C-alpha positions as CSV (number, residue, x, y, z in Angstrom):
1,X,210.1,98.3,85.4
2,X,207.6,95.6,84.7
3,X,205.2,94.5,87.4
4,X,204.7,90.8,86.6
5,X,201.5,90.5,88.6
6,X,199.9,93.4,86.8
7,X,201.1,92.2,83.5
8,X,199.6,88.7,84.1
9,X,196.4,90.2,85.5
10,X,196.0,92.6,82.5
11,X,196.6,89.7,80.1
12,X,193.6,87.8,81.4
13,X,191.3,90.4,82.9
14,X,188.8,90.5,80.0
15,X,188.1,86.8,80.3
16,X,188.8,85.7,83.9
17,X,189.1,86.8,87.5
18,X,192.8,86.5,88.3
19,X,194.1,85.4,91.7
20,X,197.7,84.9,93.0
21,X,198.7,82.8,95.9
22,X,202.1,83.7,97.1
23,X,204.0,81.7,99.7
24,X,205.7,78.7,98.1
25,X,209.0,77.8,99.8
26,X,210.9,78.2,96.6
27,X,209.3,81.7,95.9
28,X,206.9,80.4,93.2
29,X,203.4,81.9,92.9
30,X,200.2,80.1,92.0
31,X,198.1,81.8,89.3
32,X,194.4,80.9,89.4
33,X,192.1,81.9,86.6
34,X,188.4,81.8,87.5
35,X,185.1,82.3,85.6
36,X,181.5,82.2,86.8
37,X,181.7,78.4,87.2
38,X,184.9,78.4,89.3
39,X,188.5,77.7,88.6
40,X,189.4,77.3,85.0
41,X,193.1,76.9,85.3
42,X,195.9,77.0,87.8
43,X,199.6,77.4,87.0
44,X,202.7,77.6,89.2
45,X,204.8,80.6,88.1
46,X,208.4,80.3,89.1
47,X,210.5,83.2,90.3
48,X,212.5,82.9,87.0
49,X,209.3,83.3,84.9
50,X,208.1,86.3,87.0
51,X,211.5,88.1,86.7
52,X,212.0,87.6,83.0
53,X,209.5,89.5,80.7
54,X,210.2,87.2,77.7
55,X,209.6,84.0,79.8
56,X,206.5,85.6,81.4
57,X,205.1,86.4,77.9
58,X,205.8,82.8,76.8
59,X,204.1,81.4,79.9
60,X,201.0,83.5,79.2
61,X,200.9,82.4,75.6
62,X,201.2,78.8,76.8
63,X,198.3,79.2,79.2
64,X,196.2,80.8,76.4
65,X,197.0,77.9,74.1
66,X,196.1,75.3,76.7
67,X,192.8,77.0,77.4
68,X,192.0,77.1,73.7
69,X,192.8,73.4,73.3
70,X,190.4,72.7,76.2
71,X,187.7,74.7,74.4
72,X,188.4,72.9,71.1
73,X,189.9,76.0,69.5
74,X,193.6,75.0,69.5
75,X,194.2,75.4,65.7
76,X,192.6,78.9,65.5
77,X,194.5,80.0,68.6
78,X,197.8,78.7,67.1
79,X,197.1,80.6,63.8
80,X,196.3,83.8,65.8
81,X,199.5,83.5,67.9
82,X,201.5,83.0,64.7
83,X,200.2,86.1,63.1
84,X,201.1,88.4,66.0
85,X,204.3,90.2,66.3
86,X,205.6,90.5,69.8
87,X,207.3,93.7,70.8
88,X,207.7,92.8,74.4
89,X,205.5,93.4,77.4
90,X,204.2,96.8,78.1
91,X,205.3,98.2,81.4
């Protein structure tokens, strides 16, 4: 069974410190990505995203793309994402 928190952490561990804040009334979890300067991104992950491996992978790709756009690397990121074949999350 896929551990969504480990999967998200592993997806970003080479670039960021990953933190989760659990406790939203609807069961959502806040994902925070931090670097040496502080918080780079925060996203609310719904229970639905955390419980569906395909939706979780899509969310991770969306976050990566948003970060690339912020760094001015949106086109190269889009090309890289298009060249990958997704076989599902490892877990």
